[in-house]
C-alpha positions as CSV (number, residue, x, y, z in Angstrom):
1,M,-30.5,-13.2,-11.7
2,S,-33.4,-14.0,-10.0
3,K,-34.2,-17.8,-9.6
4,K,-37.3,-17.0,-7.9
5,V,-40.3,-19.7,-9.3
6,V,-43.8,-19.1,-8.2
7,T,-46.1,-22.2,-8.8
8,F,-50.1,-22.0,-8.3
9,G,-52.6,-24.7,-7.8
10,E,-54.5,-26.8,-5.5
11,I,-52.5,-28.8,-2.6
12,M,-54.8,-31.6,-1.1
13,L,-54.7,-34.5,1.5
14,R,-53.9,-38.0,0.4
15,L,-55.3,-40.7,2.1
16,S,-53.7,-43.9,1.2
17,P,-54.2,-47.6,2.8
18,P,-51.1,-48.8,4.2
19,E,-48.5,-50.8,1.9
20,H,-50.3,-52.4,-1.4
21,Q,-53.9,-53.1,0.1
22,R,-57.2,-52.2,-1.2
23,F,-59.6,-49.6,0.0
24,V,-62.1,-52.7,1.2
25,Q,-59.1,-53.8,3.0
26,A,-58.1,-50.5,4.8
27,N,-58.3,-50.3,8.8
28,S,-56.0,-46.8,8.5
29,F,-55.4,-44.7,6.0
30,E,-51.7,-43.1,5.8
31,V,-51.6,-39.3,5.6
32,V,-49.5,-37.4,3.0
33,Y,-50.2,-33.8,1.3
34,G,-49.8,-33.1,-2.4
35,G,-50.6,-31.8,-5.6
36,G,-49.2,-30.9,-9.1
37,E,-47.9,-27.3,-8.6
38,A,-46.9,-27.8,-4.8
39,N,-45.1,-31.1,-5.5
40,V,-43.0,-28.6,-8.4
41,A,-42.6,-26.0,-5.5
42,V,-41.0,-28.7,-3.1
43,S,-38.9,-30.0,-5.8
44,L,-36.9,-26.4,-6.4
45,A,-37.0,-25.6,-3.1
46,N,-34.9,-28.6,-2.6
47,Y,-32.8,-27.9,-5.0
48,G,-32.2,-24.5,-3.7
49,L,-34.4,-22.2,-5.5
50,D,-36.5,-19.6,-3.9
51,A,-40.1,-21.3,-4.2
52,A,-43.4,-19.9,-3.7
53,F,-46.5,-21.6,-3.8
54,V,-49.9,-19.6,-4.4
55,T,-53.2,-21.3,-3.7
56,K,-56.4,-20.4,-1.5
57,L,-56.7,-22.9,1.9
58,P,-59.3,-22.6,4.8
59,N,-58.2,-20.9,7.8
60,N,-58.6,-24.2,10.3
61,P,-55.9,-26.9,11.5
62,I,-56.1,-28.6,8.3
63,G,-55.2,-25.8,6.0
64,D,-52.6,-24.9,8.4
65,A,-51.1,-28.6,8.4
66,A,-51.1,-28.2,4.4
67,I,-48.9,-24.8,4.9
68,N,-46.4,-26.2,7.7
69,E,-46.2,-29.2,5.3
70,L,-44.8,-26.8,2.5
71,R,-42.9,-24.7,5.2
72,R,-40.7,-27.6,6.2
73,F,-39.5,-28.1,2.8
74,G,-38.6,-24.4,2.6
75,V,-41.3,-23.4,0.1
76,D,-42.6,-20.0,0.8
77,T,-46.4,-20.0,1.8
78,S,-46.6,-16.1,2.5
79,F,-48.7,-15.3,-0.8
80,I,-51.3,-18.2,0.0
81,A,-55.2,-16.7,0.4
82,R,-57.0,-17.9,3.4
83,G,-60.8,-18.5,2.9
84,G,-63.3,-21.0,2.4
85,E,-64.0,-24.4,4.3
86,R,-62.3,-27.3,3.4
87,V,-59.1,-29.0,1.8
88,G,-59.9,-30.8,-0.9
89,I,-58.7,-34.9,-0.3
90,Y,-58.1,-37.7,-2.6
91,F,-57.8,-41.4,-1.9
92,Y,-54.8,-43.3,-3.3
93,E,-55.1,-47.1,-3.9
94,K,-51.5,-48.3,-4.9
95,G,-51.6,-51.0,-7.6
96,A,-49.2,-53.7,-7.9
97,S,-48.1,-56.0,-11.1
98,V,-51.0,-56.3,-13.1
99,R,-53.6,-54.3,-11.1
100,P,-53.6,-50.7,-11.7
101,S,-53.4,-48.1,-9.0
102,K,-57.0,-45.9,-8.3
103,V,-57.2,-42.4,-7.3
104,V,-61.0,-41.1,-5.7
105,Y,-61.4,-37.6,-5.5
106,D,-63.2,-36.0,-3.0
107,R,-62.6,-32.1,-3.7
108,A,-65.7,-30.3,-4.8
109,Y,-66.2,-27.3,-3.1
110,S,-62.5,-26.9,-1.5
111,S,-61.1,-23.4,-1.1
112,I,-59.5,-23.2,-4.4
113,Y,-62.5,-24.7,-5.7
114,Q,-64.0,-21.5,-4.7
115,A,-61.5,-19.2,-5.4
116,Q,-62.5,-16.2,-7.8
117,P,-60.3,-13.5,-9.3
118,G,-58.9,-11.0,-7.2
119,D,-58.3,-13.5,-4.3
120,I,-54.4,-13.6,-4.9
121,D,-52.0,-10.9,-4.9
122,W,-50.4,-11.9,-8.1
123,R,-48.1,-8.5,-8.2
124,A,-47.0,-9.2,-4.8
125,A,-46.4,-13.0,-5.4
126,F,-44.2,-12.5,-9.0
127,E,-42.1,-9.5,-7.2
128,G,-38.5,-10.6,-8.1
129,A,-39.2,-14.0,-9.5
130,K,-38.4,-15.1,-12.9
131,W,-40.7,-18.1,-13.7
132,F,-44.3,-18.9,-13.0
133,H,-45.9,-22.5,-13.4
134,F,-48.9,-24.1,-13.3
135,T,-50.9,-27.3,-14.7
136,G,-53.9,-28.1,-16.3
137,I,-55.4,-29.8,-13.1
138,T,-56.1,-26.1,-11.9
139,P,-58.3,-24.7,-14.7
140,A,-60.3,-28.1,-14.7
141,L,-61.8,-27.0,-11.1
142,G,-64.2,-24.6,-12.6
143,D,-64.8,-21.2,-15.0
144,N,-64.1,-19.3,-11.5
145,V,-60.3,-21.1,-11.1
146,A,-59.8,-20.9,-14.8
147,K,-60.3,-17.2,-14.9
148,L,-58.3,-16.6,-11.7
149,T,-55.3,-18.6,-13.5
150,E,-55.9,-16.3,-16.6
151,E,-55.4,-13.2,-14.6
152,G,-52.1,-15.1,-13.0
153,C,-50.7,-15.5,-16.6
154,K,-51.6,-12.2,-17.6
155,I,-49.8,-10.5,-14.9
156,A,-46.8,-13.0,-15.0
157,K,-46.6,-12.1,-18.7
158,E,-46.7,-8.3,-18.2
159,M,-44.0,-8.9,-15.4
160,G,-41.8,-10.7,-17.9
161,L,-41.8,-13.8,-16.5
162,T,-41.8,-17.1,-18.0
163,V,-44.5,-19.2,-18.1
164,S,-44.8,-23.2,-17.9
165,C,-47.5,-25.4,-18.1
166,D,-48.1,-28.8,-17.6
167,L,-51.0,-30.0,-19.5
168,N,-52.0,-32.6,-16.9
169,Y,-55.1,-33.8,-18.3
170,R,-57.5,-35.4,-15.7
171,K,-61.0,-37.1,-17.3
172,K,-62.6,-36.9,-13.8
173,L,-62.5,-33.4,-13.6
174,W,-63.5,-32.2,-17.2
175,T,-64.6,-33.4,-20.6
176,T,-61.9,-32.8,-23.6
177,E,-64.0,-30.4,-25.4
178,K,-63.9,-28.1,-22.5
179,A,-60.2,-28.7,-21.6
180,G,-59.1,-27.5,-25.3
181,Q,-61.5,-24.8,-25.0
182,V,-60.0,-23.4,-21.9
183,M,-56.7,-24.7,-22.2
184,G,-56.2,-23.3,-25.8
185,K,-57.0,-19.7,-24.2
186,L,-54.3,-20.2,-21.4
187,M,-51.8,-21.5,-24.0
188,E,-51.5,-17.8,-25.5
189,Y,-49.3,-17.2,-22.5
190,V,-47.2,-20.1,-22.2
191,D,-43.6,-20.5,-23.0
192,V,-42.5,-23.9,-22.1
193,V,-45.1,-26.9,-22.3
194,V,-44.6,-30.2,-20.5
195,A,-46.8,-33.1,-21.9
196,N,-47.4,-37.1,-21.7
197,E,-48.4,-39.3,-24.0
198,E,-52.3,-38.5,-23.6
199,D,-51.9,-35.0,-22.9
200,A,-51.7,-33.6,-26.2
201,E,-54.5,-35.7,-28.1
202,K,-57.3,-35.3,-25.2
203,V,-56.5,-31.3,-24.7
204,F,-55.8,-30.5,-28.4
205,G,-56.6,-33.5,-30.3
206,I,-52.8,-34.0,-31.1
207,K,-52.1,-37.5,-31.5
208,A,-48.7,-39.5,-31.8
209,A,-48.9,-41.7,-34.5
210,D,-48.2,-45.9,-34.1
211,T,-48.4,-45.5,-30.4
212,D,-49.8,-47.6,-27.6
213,V,-48.8,-47.0,-24.4
214,T,-50.6,-49.9,-22.7
215,S,-48.7,-52.1,-25.1
216,G,-45.5,-50.6,-24.2
217,E,-44.8,-49.3,-27.7
218,L,-43.6,-45.7,-28.6
219,D,-43.2,-44.7,-31.8
220,M,-40.5,-41.4,-31.6
221,E,-41.9,-40.0,-35.3
222,G,-44.9,-39.7,-33.8
223,Y,-43.8,-37.9,-30.7
224,K,-41.9,-35.3,-33.1
225,Y,-45.1,-34.6,-34.7
226,V,-46.6,-34.0,-31.3
227,A,-44.2,-31.6,-30.2
228,K,-43.6,-30.0,-33.4
229,E,-47.8,-29.4,-33.2
230,L,-47.8,-27.9,-30.2
231,M,-45.0,-25.6,-30.6
232,D,-46.1,-24.1,-34.0
233,R,-50.1,-24.2,-33.0
234,F,-49.1,-21.9,-29.8
235,N,-45.6,-20.3,-30.6
236,L,-44.2,-22.0,-27.5
237,K,-40.2,-22.1,-26.9
238,I,-40.0,-25.6,-25.6
239,V,-42.1,-28.5,-25.7
240,T,-41.3,-31.5,-23.7
241,V,-43.1,-35.1,-23.5
242,T,-42.7,-37.4,-20.9
243,L,-42.5,-41.0,-22.4
244,R,-43.8,-43.5,-20.0
245,E,-44.1,-47.4,-21.2
246,S,-45.8,-49.3,-18.5
247,L,-45.1,-52.8,-18.3
248,S,-47.1,-53.0,-15.4
249,A,-48.4,-51.2,-12.4
250,S,-45.2,-51.9,-10.6
251,D,-42.6,-51.6,-13.4
252,N,-42.1,-49.0,-16.5
253,N,-39.7,-47.9,-18.6
254,W,-39.2,-43.9,-18.2
255,S,-38.0,-41.3,-20.4
256,A,-38.9,-38.0,-22.2
257,M,-37.8,-35.9,-25.3
258,L,-37.6,-31.9,-25.9
259,Y,-38.0,-30.1,-28.9
260,D,-36.9,-26.5,-28.9
261,G,-37.8,-25.6,-32.4
262,E,-34.5,-26.6,-33.7
263,E,-33.6,-30.7,-32.1
264,Y,-35.6,-33.0,-31.1
265,L,-33.5,-34.2,-28.1
266,F,-34.2,-37.8,-26.3
267,S,-33.1,-38.7,-23.2
268,R,-31.8,-41.5,-21.5
269,K,-34.3,-44.7,-20.6
270,Y,-34.6,-45.6,-17.1
271,N,-36.1,-49.4,-16.2
272,L,-38.1,-48.3,-12.8
273,H,-39.4,-50.5,-10.3
274,I,-42.1,-48.4,-8.5
275,V,-42.2,-47.3,-4.9
276,D,-44.8,-44.5,-5.5
277,R,-45.3,-43.2,-9.2
278,V,-47.9,-40.3,-8.1
279,G,-46.0,-36.9,-8.8
280,G,-43.5,-38.5,-11.5
281,G,-44.4,-35.9,-14.2
282,D,-44.4,-33.4,-11.4
283,S,-40.9,-34.3,-10.3
284,F,-39.7,-33.9,-13.9
285,G,-41.8,-30.5,-14.4
286,G,-39.4,-29.4,-11.3
287,G,-36.4,-30.6,-13.0
288,L,-37.1,-29.1,-15.8
289,I,-37.7,-25.6,-14.3
290,Y,-34.5,-26.1,-11.9
291,S,-32.2,-27.1,-14.4
292,L,-33.1,-24.2,-17.4
293,V,-33.5,-21.3,-14.8
294,S,-30.2,-22.4,-13.5
295,G,-28.9,-22.3,-17.2
296,Y,-28.2,-25.8,-18.1
297,N,-28.0,-26.3,-22.1
298,H,-31.4,-28.1,-23.5
299,R,-29.7,-31.7,-23.7
300,D,-28.9,-31.6,-19.8
301,A,-32.2,-29.7,-18.8
302,L,-33.8,-32.5,-20.1
303,E,-31.5,-35.5,-18.5
304,F,-31.7,-33.7,-14.9
305,A,-35.6,-33.5,-15.6
306,V,-35.9,-37.4,-16.3
307,A,-33.0,-38.3,-13.6
308,A,-35.2,-36.2,-11.1
309,S,-38.5,-37.8,-12.1
310,A,-37.0,-41.6,-12.1
311,L,-35.6,-40.7,-8.5
312,K,-39.5,-39.6,-7.4
313,H,-40.7,-43.1,-8.5
314,T,-38.8,-44.8,-5.4
315,I,-40.0,-42.1,-3.1
316,I,-43.5,-42.8,-1.0
317,G,-45.9,-39.8,-0.9
318,D,-46.7,-36.9,-3.8
319,M,-43.2,-35.1,-3.5
320,N,-39.6,-35.7,-4.9
321,M,-37.3,-35.5,-1.8
322,V,-34.0,-35.0,-3.5
323,S,-31.0,-33.2,-3.7
324,V,-29.2,-31.9,-6.9
325,D,-26.0,-33.7,-6.1
326,E,-28.3,-37.2,-5.8
327,V,-29.9,-36.2,-9.5
328,E,-26.7,-35.2,-11.0
329,T,-25.2,-38.6,-9.7
330,L,-27.9,-40.5,-11.4
331,K,-27.8,-38.0,-14.5
332,E,-24.1,-39.0,-14.8
333,G,-24.7,-42.5,-15.3
334,D,-24.7,-44.1,-11.6
335,A,-27.6,-46.2,-11.1
336,S,-26.1,-49.1,-9.0
337,G,-28.2,-48.1,-5.8
338,R,-25.1,-49.1,-4.2
339,V,-25.1,-48.2,-0.2
340,Q,-23.6,-44.6,0.1
341,R,-21.0,-44.7,3.3
């Protein structure tokens, strides 16, 4: 059985002040690369799967650097289109305690922002693949990119791939009305959905009752309602919801639920002291895809995904650099953090 997974989206250059400095304090920026679907591809490659990332990048040294970052983790970059003028950038100021993190985007007119249907050889990329993954960030970049995403989804379904989507609503990229219109059309092709406490409400108007993430209170019955509404509306096979309780910028509770049309499964809850939370949802998606492709039952798949994403919160950068053994150790209950000799 094929275990090849293809992901599609934008990889960006991330610039961050050192430690927990504010932008106004910074005399230098630390450089990493990342982006929702690229982060998923790196997770899958680290777990030993055949992972390919598809995007469009400029044919210049910064585009080369982004590709080389993916290649060093074993991600297949051979289907990346080249063209356009720039790699998108985002600036990330890391919060602490009661001060939230901040993101400033500089991604307009990037190569993927200007990509058009026909730029990607989807059939070549999907050859031998089992799974296709994208997020709601990618179609938010523009109508042209939404059409390119739909083109990929349509061919993926024609070729028999499972399609997953992390809704990933970004208010700086589009309105709730536009998101609902575009994502509603794309959901026709989707089998597995990842969402968080805001996505379903902002994109599709489906809200969990009696829940206020800023107070750290979650109502589990409300999330059952959200999952069932998503599944019924879009004829999905699996709906997952990540459950983040923000106690502060430095400390969160982290768990998730999975609904498969028969059971509502809730994971173990992790109390996290955060090193870097960017990519937390992507690492959940990567863990979920790996475990489902590898034949885990739904309970174990959920626990693997949550453990994987809990570990990501301890790693600087966008990408989750952990192995299957490390995730399994945490999944099986060893959260001691003791030195391994």
